[in-house]
C-alpha positions in Angstrom: -7.7 -55.1 12.0 -8.0 -51.4 13.0 -8.5 -50.7 16.7 -11.8 -49.1 16.0 -13.0 -52.3 14.2 -11.8 -54.4 17.1 -13.8 -52.2 19.6 -16.9 -52.6 17.5 -16.6 -56.4 17.6 -16.0 -56.3 21.4 -18.8 -53.9 22.2 -21.5 -55.6 20.1 -22.3 -58.4 22.6 -22.0 -55.9 25.4 -24.5 -53.6 23.8 -26.8 -56.6 23.3 -26.5 -57.4 27.0 -27.2 -53.7 27.9 -30.4 -53.7 25.9 -31.5 -57.0 27.4 -31.0 -55.7 31.0 -32.6 -52.3 30.4 -29.4 -50.1 30.3 -30.2 -47.3 27.9 -27.9 -45.3 25.7 -28.3 -42.1 27.8 -27.3 -44.0 30.9 -24.3 -45.5 29.1 -23.1 -42.1 27.9 -23.1 -40.7 31.5 -21.2 -43.8 32.6 -18.7 -43.6 29.8 -18.0 -39.9 30.5 -17.2 -40.7 34.1 -15.0 -43.7 33.1 -13.0 -41.8 30.5 -12.3 -39.1 33.0 -11.4 -41.4 35.9 -9.2 -43.7 33.7 -7.3 -40.6 32.3 -6.7 -39.4 35.9 -5.7 -42.8 37.3 -3.5 -44.1 34.4 -2.3 -41.3 32.2 -0.7 -38.8 34.5 2.7 -37.3 34.0 4.7 -38.5 36.9 3.8 -36.8 40.2 2.1 -33.9 38.5 -1.6 -33.3 39.0 -3.6 -34.3 35.8 -5.0 -31.1 34.6 -8.4 -30.6 33.0 -6.7 -29.6 29.8 -4.7 -32.8 29.6 -7.8 -34.9 30.4 -9.7 -33.0 27.6 -6.8 -33.7 25.2 -6.8 -37.4 26.1 -10.6 -38.0 26.1 -12.0 -35.4 23.8 -14.4 -34.3 26.5 -15.0 -30.6 27.2 -13.4 -29.1 30.2 -16.8 -28.1 31.7 -17.7 -31.9 31.8 -14.4 -32.6 33.5 -14.9 -29.9 36.1 -18.4 -31.3 36.7 -16.8 -34.7 37.4 -14.3 -33.2 39.8 -17.1 -31.4 41.6 -18.9 -34.8 42.0 -21.9 -33.6 40.1 -22.1 -36.7 37.8 -24.7 -38.3 40.0 -27.1 -35.4 39.4 -26.5 -35.6 35.6 -27.1 -39.4 35.7 -30.4 -38.9 37.5 -31.6 -36.7 34.6 -30.5 -39.2 32.1 -31.9 -42.5 33.4 -34.8 -42.7 31.0 -38.5 -42.9 31.6 -39.0 -46.3 33.2 -37.4 -45.5 36.6 -39.4 -42.3 36.7 -42.6 -44.1 35.8 -42.0 -46.5 38.6 -41.2 -43.7 41.1 -44.3 -41.8 40.3 -46.5 -44.9 40.4 -45.2 -45.8 43.8 -45.4 -42.3 45.4 -48.2 -40.2 43.8 -51.6 -40.7 45.5 -53.3 -40.1 42.1 -52.0 -43.6 41.1 -52.5 -45.3 44.4 -55.4 -47.5 45.7 -57.3 -47.1 48.9 -54.5 -48.7 50.9 -51.9 -46.3 49.4 -50.3 -49.0 47.3 -49.7 -48.6 43.6 -53.1 -49.1 42.0 -54.0 -51.5 39.1 -54.5 -49.0 36.3 -56.5 -49.2 33.1 -54.2 -49.1 30.2 -56.0 -46.0 28.8 -59.0 -44.0 30.1 -60.7 -40.8 29.0 -60.9 -39.6 32.6 -59.0 -40.4 35.8 -55.7 -42.2 36.4 -54.5 -44.7 33.7 -51.2 -46.1 32.6 -51.2 -43.7 29.7 -51.7 -40.7 31.9 -49.0 -42.0 34.3 -46.5 -42.1 31.4 -47.6 -38.7 30.1 -46.8 -37.3 33.5 -43.2 -38.3 33.0 -43.0 -37.1 29.4 -44.3 -37.6 25.9 -41.0 -38.6 24.1 -41.9 -42.3 24.1 -45.4 -43.8 23.4 -47.0 -45.4 26.5 -47.5 -48.7 24.7 -43.7 -48.9 24.0 -43.1 -48.3 27.8 -45.7 -50.9 28.7 -44.2 -53.5 26.4 -40.7 -52.9 27.7 -41.8 -53.0 31.4 -43.6 -56.2 30.7 -40.5 -57.7 29.1 -38.5 -56.7 32.2 -41.0 -58.4 34.5 -42.1 -55.2 36.1 -45.8 -55.2 35.1 -48.5 -57.6 34.0 -51.4 -56.8 31.6 -54.6 -58.3 33.0 -58.0 -58.7 31.6 -59.9 -55.7 30.4 -56.6 -54.0 29.6 -55.6 -53.3 33.2 -51.9 -52.9 34.2 -50.6 -54.2 37.5 -47.2 -53.4 39.0 -45.2 -56.5 39.7 -42.0 -55.0 41.2 -41.3 -52.0 43.3 -38.0 -51.1 41.6 -35.6 -52.0 38.9 -33.4 -53.8 41.4 -33.0 -57.4 40.3 -33.7 -60.4 42.5 -31.0 -62.0 44.6 -30.2 -64.6 41.9 -30.2 -61.9 39.2 -27.8 -59.8 41.3 -25.4 -62.8 41.7 -25.6 -63.5 38.0 -24.8 -59.9 37.2 -21.9 -59.8 39.6 -20.5 -63.0 38.1 -20.8 -61.5 34.6 -19.0 -58.2 35.7 -16.2 -59.8 37.7 -15.3 -62.5 35.1 -15.6 -60.3 32.0 -14.1 -57.4 33.8 -11.0 -59.2 34.9 -10.6 -60.8 31.4 -10.8 -57.3 29.9 -8.2 -56.0 32.4 -5.8 -58.8 31.4 -6.4 -58.2 27.7 -6.0 -54.5 27.9 -2.7 -54.8 29.8 -1.4 -57.3 27.3 -2.4 -55.0 24.4 -0.8 -51.9 25.9 2.4 -53.9 26.5 2.8 -54.7 22.8 5.2 -55.4 21.0 6.6 -56.8 24.3 5.0 -59.9 25.8 2.1 -59.0 28.0 2.1 -59.7 31.7 -1.0 -62.1 31.7 -1.5 -65.5 30.2 -4.2 -65.2 27.5 -4.6 -67.9 24.8 -7.4 -69.3 22.6 -7.8 -72.0 20.1 -9.9 -71.0 17.1 -11.1 -73.1 14.1 -13.8 -72.6 11.5 -15.5 -74.7 8.8 -16.4 -77.5 11.3 -19.5 -79.6 11.4 -21.9 -79.3 14.3 -21.0 -82.8 15.3 -17.3 -82.0 15.4 -17.9 -78.9 17.5 -20.1 -80.9 19.9 -17.2 -83.2 20.5 -14.7 -80.4 20.9 -17.0 -78.5 23.3 -17.5 -81.6 25.4 -13.8 -82.1 25.7 -13.2 -78.5 26.5 -15.9 -78.4 29.2 -14.6 -81.5 30.9 -10.9 -80.5 30.8 -11.5 -76.9 31.9 -13.8 -78.0 34.7 -11.2 -80.4 36.0 -8.5 -77.7 35.9 -10.8 -75.2 37.6 -11.6 -77.7 40.4 -7.9 -78.4 40.8 -7.0 -74.7 41.0 -9.9 -74.0 43.4 -8.5 -76.7 45.8 -5.0 -75.3 45.5 -6.1 -71.7 46.0 -8.2 -72.6 49.0 -5.3 -74.4 50.6 -3.0 -71.4 49.9 -5.5 -69.0 51.3 -5.7 -71.0 54.5 -2.0 -71.2 54.8 -1.5 -67.4 54.3 -4.2 -66.4 56.8 -2.9 -63.6 59.0 0.1 -62.8 56.8 0.6 -59.1 56.0 1.7 -60.2 52.5 -1.7 -61.7 51.7 -3.0 -58.8 49.6 -3.2 -60.2 46.1 -6.3 -61.4 44.1 -6.3 -64.2 41.6 -8.8 -65.2 39.0 -8.5 -67.8 36.2 -11.4 -68.2 33.8 -12.5 -70.7 31.1 -15.1 -70.4 28.4 -16.3 -72.1 25.2 -17.8 -70.1 22.3 -19.3 -71.5 19.2 -21.4 -69.9 16.4 -24.8 -71.3 15.5 -26.3 -71.0 18.9 -29.0 -68.5 19.8 -27.8 -64.9 20.1 -24.4 -65.5 18.6 -23.1 -64.1 15.3 -22.6 -66.4 12.4 
């Protein structure tokens, strides 16, 4: 398998998760630009020499003006221009008195109106690149608005920030998948020598659903028992090393089960 094909397979579920969580392509391009530059600086230098803009451009394919912008810490401004319409619709709804009620709170708006404030006029204030109905449907899917009787739109959330539980879920997703990706990348770059991290998987196809049910139950039980054992050992080690100047390392071991045929997974 070519590396490009491998990345397509790896990125497919990540893109699906991005769409599900409202992360748009323009936002991703800004993020990737910053990551390509920072990774080139941090990991592909030539000894003690400063990593030049020309070298970063050679490694990443980015133009030097983009690299200079990153060095000047102007990426945040670029990101703000590329976040897409929904955050701007929210910001305008929350701050503009034309779209506020008598108390100054975001008003319940008619979906469309020939005169006066409406959800359509709110969206058109932000731009005309995306149809207001498309914006409304996506905001409803994200749990930001509710469409009431008589085609009236009510704001349900004051920002795109997730709830506490959502934040914890996202952090769990980032930390587990991020550390697994770090281990896999280090192992890949060490090839053909053995990689520094343990990374193994058992893979079989042409199995019946009943056989996979049994295998999954065994895997869940055994992995759960191992994780509980490691958790107890790590907690004891952490308590024993409290106050030590050598206690600077971080450890994560993960376990997962994947099977085709379940919702959202490729066959």
